[in-house]
LONU-343151 format. One record per residue (C-alpha): x, y, z; residue in one letter; residue number from 1. Coordinates in steps of 0.2 Angstrom, whole numbers. Example, Ala and Ser with C-alpha at 12.3 -4.5 7.8 and 13.67 -1.06 7.14 Angstrom:
      c1      c2      c3   code   pos
      62     -22      39      a     1
      68      -5      36      s     2
***
This chain:
      c1      c2      c3   code   pos
      17      99    -134      x     1
       6      85    -127      x     2
      -9      88    -117      x     3
     -11      81    -100      x     4
     -29      76     -92      x     5
     -31      82     -76      x     6
     -44      73     -67      x     7
     -44      80     -48      x     8
     -40      94     -39      x     9
     -31     109     -44      x    10
     -12     115     -42      x    11
     -17     136     -46      x    12
     -14     147     -34      x    13
     -27     158     -28      x    14
     -28     176     -34      x    15
     -15     188     -29      x    16
      -5     176     -19      x    17
      12     168     -22      x    18
      13     153     -30      x    19
      16     139     -19      x    20
      31     128     -23      x    21
      27     112     -35      x    22
      31      96     -31      x    23
      28      82     -44      x    24
      26      66     -39      x    25
      26      49     -51      x    26
      21      32     -45      x    27
      20      16     -55      x    28
       4       8     -57      x    29
      -5       0     -44      x    30
     -15       3     -28      x    31
       2      -1     -15      x    32
      12      13     -26      x    33
      -4      25     -29      x    34
      -9      26     -11      x    35
       7      30       1      x    36
      11      43     -13      x    37
      -6      52     -12      x    38
      -3      53       5      x    39
      13      61       4      x    40
       7      72      -8      x    41
      -6      76       5      x    42
       6      81      19      x    43
      19      90      10      x    44
       4     103       3      x    45
      -6     105      22      x    46
      11     103      34      x    47
      23     111      21      x    48
      13     124       9      x    49
      16     113      -6      x    50
       5     111     -22      x    51
       8      96     -29      x    52
       5      84     -45      x    53
       2      66     -44      x    54
       6      60     -63      x    55
      -2      43     -68      x    56
       1      31     -84      x    57
     -14      29     -94      x    58
      -8      13    -101      x    59
      -7       1     -86      x    60
     -19       9     -74      x    61
     -31      -5     -65      x    62
     -48      -4     -65      x    63
     -46       3     -45      x    64
     -32      14     -47      x    65
     -45      31     -52      x    66
     -52      29     -37      x    67
     -39      27     -24      x    68
     -35      44     -27      x    69
     -48      57     -23      x    70
     -51      54      -7      x    71
     -35      56      -3      x    72
     -32      74     -10      x    73
     -29      92      -5      x    74
     -37     108     -16      x    75
     -19     108     -20      x    76
     -16      93     -29      x    77
     -17      88     -45      x    78
     -19      73     -54      x    79
     -10      74     -71      x    80
     -12      58     -83      x    81
       2      55     -97      x    82
      -6      49    -113      x    83
      -5      31    -118      x    84
      11      25    -128      x    85
      11      12    -142      x    86
      15      -3    -130      x    87
       7     -20    -141      x    88
      23     -24    -151      x    89
      31     -30    -133      x    90
      30     -49    -134      x    91
      14     -56    -127      x    92
      25     -68    -113      x    93
      32     -54    -107      x    94
      37     -51     -88      x    95
      29     -39     -78      x    96
      42     -30     -73      x    97
      51     -27     -93      x    98
      33     -21     -96      x    99
      35      -7     -82      x   100
      51      -4     -87      x   101
      47      -1    -107      x   102
      30       9    -101      x   103
      42      22     -91      x   104
      54      22    -106      x   105
      43      27    -119      x   106
      33      38    -108      x   107
      51      49    -106      x   108
      44      62    -118      x   109
      28      65    -111      x   110
      36      67     -93      x   111
      49      79    -100      x   112
      35      89    -107      x   113
      24      88     -93      x   114
      38      94     -80      x   115
      44     108     -92      x   116
      26     115     -94      x   117
      23     115     -77      x   118
      43     122     -73      x   119
      37     138     -84      x   120
      21     140     -74      x   121
      25     139     -57      x   122
      40     137     -44      x   123
      46     117     -49      x   124
      54     112     -32      x   125
      56      92     -32      x   126
      50      77     -43      x   127
      46      62     -32      x   128
      48      48     -44      x   129
      46      30     -36      x   130
      59      19     -37      x   131
      53       7     -50      x   132
      53      25     -59      x   133
      70      30     -58      x   134
      72      30     -76      x   135
      63      49     -73      x   136
      79      55     -64      x   137
      90      62     -79      x   138
      75      74     -84      x   139
      75      80     -66      x   140
      91      84     -69      x   141
      91      92     -84      x   142
      78     104     -76      x   143
      90     108     -62      x   144
      77     101     -52      x   145
      80      89     -35      x   146
      75      71     -41      x   147
      69      62     -24      x   148
      66      41     -24      x   149
      49      36     -16      x   150
      51      19     -10      x   151
      32      11      -5      x   152
      40      -2       5      x   153
      53      -3      19      x   154
      73       3      23      x   155
      78     -18      21      x   156
      74     -13       4      x   157
      81       3       4      x   158
      98      -7      10      x   159
      94     -21      -1      x   160
      97     -10     -16      x   161
     110      -2     -10      x   162
     120     -19      -5      x   163
     117     -23     -25      x   164
     126      -7     -28      x   165
     139      -9     -17      x   166
     143     -25     -23      x   167
     144     -20     -41      x   168
     155      -7     -37      x   169
     171      -5     -50      x   170
     164     -21     -60      x   171
     167     -21     -78      x   172
     151     -21     -89      x   173
     143     -37     -88      x   174
     150     -44     -73      x   175
     135     -48     -64      x   176
     140     -54     -44      x   177
     128     -66     -34      x   178
     125     -60     -16      x   179
     131     -70      -3      x   180
     120     -81       8      x   181
     114     -79      22      x   182
     114     -59      18      x   183
     119     -49      31      x   184
     110     -31      29      x   185
     115     -15      39      x   186
     104     -16      54      x   187
     105     -36      59      x   188
      93     -41      46      x   189
      99     -58      39      x   190
      90     -68      24      x   191
      91     -86      17      x   192
      91     -88       0      x   193
      73     -92       2      x   194
      69     -75      10      x   195
      80     -65      -4      x   196
      67     -56     -13      x   197
      66     -67     -31      x   198
      76     -53     -43      x   199
      88     -51     -30      x   200
      93     -70     -30      x   201
     105     -68     -47      x   202
     117     -77     -58      x   203
     125     -71     -72      x   204
     114     -81     -85      x   205
     100     -73     -78      x   206
      91     -57     -88      x   207
      81     -48     -76      x   208
      96     -49     -63      x   209
     105     -40     -78      x   210
      91     -29     -79      x   211
      89     -26     -60      x   212
     106     -22     -55      x   213
     106      -7     -69      x   214
      90      -1     -60      x   215
      96      -1     -43      x   216
     112       7     -48      x   217
     103      21     -57      x   218
      97      25     -40      x   219
     113      33     -36      x   220
     106      48     -48      x   221
      93      51     -35      x   222
      97      69     -23      x   223
      88      56      -8      x   224
      76      43      -4      x   225
      58      45       4      x   226
      54      29      12      x   227
      37      24      17      x   228
      43      17      38      x   229
      46      24      51      x   230
      62      24      66      x   231
      52      12      77      x   232
      46      -2      65      x   233
      65      -2      58      x   234
      75       6      74      x   235
      94      -2      71      x   236
      91      -2      52      x   237
      89      18      54      x   238
     103      19      64      x   239
     115       8      53      x   240
     109      24      37      x   241
     114      36      48      x   242
     128      29      51      x   243
     132      26      35      x   244
     126      44      28      x   245
     141      52      41      x   246
     154      41      36      x   247
     151      47      18      x   248
     149      65      25      x   249
     164      64      32      x   250
     174      57      17      x   251
     175      42      28      x   252
     170      30      15      x   253
     173      29      -4      x   254
     156      22      -6      x   255
     141      37      -9      x   256
     122      35      -9      x   257
     109      44      -9      x   258
     102      51      10      x   259
      87      38      14      x   260
      73      47      26      x   261
      58      38      33      x   262
      44      48      32      x   263
      31      35      35      x   264
      17      26      39      x   265
       7      32      24      x   266
      -8      22      24      x   267
     -26      23      16      x   268
     -35      35      25      x   269
     -54      31      30      x   270
     -65      43      17      x   271
     -72      56      31      x   272
     -89      58      21      x   273
     -92      38      22      x   274
     -86      39      38      x   275
     -97      54      42      x   276
    -114      46      36      x   277
    -112      30      45      x   278
    -107      19      28      x   279
    -107       1      31      x   280
    -105     -15      20      x   281
    -110     -32      27      x   282
     -93     -37      32      x   283
     -94     -25      43      x   284
    -112     -26      51      x   285
    -106     -43      52      x   286
     -91     -38      64      x   287
    -104     -29      72      x   288
    -111     -45      77      x   289
     -95     -53      84      x   290
     -86     -53     100      x   291
     -72     -40     104      x   292
     -55     -49     101      x   293
     -62     -64      91      x   294
     -61     -64      70      x   295
     -45     -69      61      x   296
     -46     -58      45      x   297
     -38     -66      30      x   298
     -31     -56      15      x   299
     -18     -57       2      x   300
     -18     -41      -6      x   301
     -22     -37     -23      x   302
     -11     -46     -32      x   303
      -8     -60     -20      x   304
     -18     -76     -28      x   305
     -18     -91     -21      x   306
     -18    -111     -30      x   307
     -36    -120     -31      x   308
     -28    -133     -21      x   309
     -21    -119      -9      x   310
     -38    -113      -8      x   311
     -44    -128      -2      x   312
     -32    -131      10      x   313
     -35    -113      18      x   314
     -53    -118      19      x   315
     -51    -132      28      x   316
     -37    -124      40      x   317
     -48    -111      45      x   318
     -64    -122      47      x   319
     -55    -136      59      x   320
     -45    -122      69      x   321
     -64    -117      77      x   322
     -59     -99      76      x   323
     -72     -84      68      x   324
     -65     -75      52      x   325
     -67     -64      39      x   326
     -60     -72      23      x   327
     -57     -60       8      x   328
     -56     -71      -7      x   329
     -51     -69     -22      x   330
     -51     -79     -40      x   331
     -37     -94     -38      x   332
     -23     -94     -48      x   333
     -28    -110     -64      x   334
     -16    -116     -77      x   335
     -31    -119     -87      x   336
     -46    -106     -93      x   337
     -60    -106     -83      x   338
     -77    -101     -88      x   339
     -81     -96     -65      x   340
     -78     -78     -60      x   341
     -85     -79     -44      x   342
     -72     -82     -31      x   343
     -83     -91     -19      x   344
     -88    -105     -31      x   345
     -69    -110     -30      x   346
     -72    -113     -10      x   347
     -75    -133      -7      x   348
     -92    -140      -7      x   349
    -101    -137       9      x   350
     -88    -125      16      x   351
    -101    -110      17      x   352
    -115    -119      27      x   353
    -105    -127      39      x   354
     -95    -113      46      x   355
    -111    -102      44      x   356
    -112     -88      59      x   357
     -93     -91      64      x   358
     -86     -88      50      x   359
     -89     -75      33      x   360
     -82     -75      16      x   361
     -83     -62       5      x   362
     -76     -60     -15      x   363
     -63     -51     -20      x   364
     -63     -34      -8      x   365
     -65     -26       9      x   366
     -64     -11      17      x   367
     -48     -17      25      x   368
     -43       0      37      x   369
     -61      -1      44      x   370
     -58     -21      48      x   371
     -42     -19      54      x   372
     -46      -3      67      x   373
     -65     -14      72      x   374
     -65     -20      89      x   375
     -70     -39      84      x   376
     -54     -41      75      x   377
     -42     -51      85      x   378
     -28     -55      70      x   379
     -23     -53      53      x   380
     -18     -67      42      x   381
      -8     -56      29      x   382
       3     -59      13      x   383
      16     -45      20      x   384
      14     -33       9      x   385
      19     -17      15      x   386
       5      -7      15      x   387
      -5     -21      22      x   388
       8     -21      36      x   389
       9      -3      39      x   390
     -11      -5      40      x   391
     -11     -18      54      x   392
       2     -10      64      x   393
      -7       5      63      x   394
     -23      -4      71      x   395
     -13     -12      82      x   396
     -18     -30      76      x   397
      -5     -43      76      x   398
      -2     -55      60      x   399
      -1     -73      55      x   400
      12     -69      42      x   401
      10     -81      26      x   402
      22     -73      10      x   403
      20     -75      -6      x   404
      33     -65     -17      x   405
      43     -52     -22      x   406
      50     -43      -4      x   407
      36     -53       8      x   408
      47     -65      12      x   409
      58     -52      19      x   410
      46     -42      26      x   411
      39     -59      35      x   412
      56     -61      43      x   413
      56     -41      50      x   414
      38     -43      58      x   415
      42     -60      64      x   416
      60     -60      72      x   417
      64     -42      74      x   418
      48     -35      79      x   419
      39     -50      86      x   420
      21     -46      80      x   421
      21     -59      69      x   422
      20     -79      69      x   423
      26     -84      51      x   424
      14     -99      44      x   425
      25    -117      44      x   426
      36    -116      27      x   427
      26    -124      14      x   428
      27    -145       9      x   429
      30    -149      -9      x   430
      23    -130     -12      x   431
       9    -132      -1      x   432
       5    -126      17      x   433
      -7    -140      25      x   434
     -23    -139      33      x   435
     -14    -145      50      x   436
      -2    -131      49      x   437
     -15    -118      45      x   438
     -24    -123      59      x   439
     -13    -126      72      x   440
      -6    -108      68      x   441
     -21     -97      68      x   442
     -28    -105      86      x   443
      -9    -101      93      x   444
     -12     -85      87      x   445
     -27     -81      94      x   446
     -27     -93     111      x   447
      -9     -92     114      x   448
       4     -80     124      x   449
      -3     -64     121      x   450
      14     -55     119      x   451
      10     -52     100      x   452
      -2     -43     102      x   453
       5     -32     118      x   454
      17     -29     104      x   455
       6     -24      90      x   456
      -2     -11     102      x   457
      17      -3     107      x   458
      21      -2      90      x   459
       4       4      85      x   460
       7      22      98      x   461
      27      22      91      x   462
      16      22      72      x   463
       4      37      79      x   464
      21      45      86      x   465
      28      47      71      x   466
      19      58      63      x   467
      15      70      80      x   468
      22      88      82      x   469
      40      80      88      x   470
      39      64      79      x   471
      52      57      69      x   472
      44      53      52      x   473
      39      71      52      x   474
      54      78      57      x   475
      63      69      42      x   476
      49      76      30      x   477
      52      94      34      x   478
      71      94      34      x   479
      67      88      17      x   480
      55      99      13      x   481
      67     113      19      x   482
      80     109       9      x   483
      68     108      -7      x   484
      61     127      -2      x   485
      81     132       0      x   486
      88     125     -17      x   487
      72     137     -23      x   488
      78     152     -14      x   489
      97     149     -20      x   490
      87     147     -38      x   491
      80     166     -39      x   492
      94     174     -31      x   493
     107     169     -47      x   494
***
């Protein structure tokens, strides 16, 4: 049998105590998957008495992956690193999605061995792969253990996958059907072609679309879906899913799909040791010197790279807006190679000097939750990744929505049109959002009507209520936990 490295926590129960029921969580690589999955594990342990193991992939682990987990972990959470698998035979230009799919497929024997090992020594109650690791669901079925998919994104994303599956119901092998435009999702979310995630805008000739269809079809193997959102974030969509589930249970619908449980928000917690020690950083110290509600925070996530030209336009727009700003500058995307590895070196000449005092640019990283929760922060210029969105909402900060890729354009639609907590930047002209539009939008959000801020503050309170003792997310996770424990009870009685 393969050996597995435990890198944090302990899944063993105290001596002479009945073993805790055990949940295994399988996130795909990347902070956007690891952080919410770690928070889910923590709540399962602290609120519902489970032990948990978070499984990580040795291949594709980013340099920041290892440090994302420890502050979130409880003594009854373990981390098991899967052995590396051969990946160097893939073509150099293969798409990231194919690389991840191959990683999961080639890791299945190791995943199976790990689950069997845990199942032999503890009460394995459930396995929770994230939505990009659904290939592991047949393994959970082999063991007779519930398999629940975890979506680090929102209900709209789940609705989109459901639509693709329903669209292809009864389709012959190789028959791939395009979505209609505009796309109307349950809950009244209407998407034009440009706002549908790229991978879902398929066609018969697109092999990526074919693989996507097969991926989302596999979601029907799940016993349920845990989603990193909360009722007030998507109320109409949540209610639509409840109606669909009721119709399915009553036999009024011939189409079946796993039940959906909104159990978020799961966001990166503040490190208690860091907070207790009063740890600070230059950007937090700079924020301490700024007036309340005056700073525009600009960050595009771990994968949000702007072009060199767009970086220059953003700098010019921030300068022209006259507003205070804190900008997390990442390396721009370039067509050719460059020896320059300092993101700040790509800023326009003289920009840092001209904006000194009212602006601060930092390279690559900032403690985002602490920045968003700082009294000086007024607005978040965001790519609308779901983790960043939930962090902003949790801090009551309105957004200037600047989606870049994946489902971010769909998220921007929800934030602006359904929730009223964001203003979207003007569409790019020739691929470029101009300095004029940037300056105009920044000034409007900071100085204009404060409806966005009031709505953001209302949603902040709703996010806190979601995990109050009687909150909808807490009740939803409790419902799932009860199902898992009941299944263990039935198994022990057979």
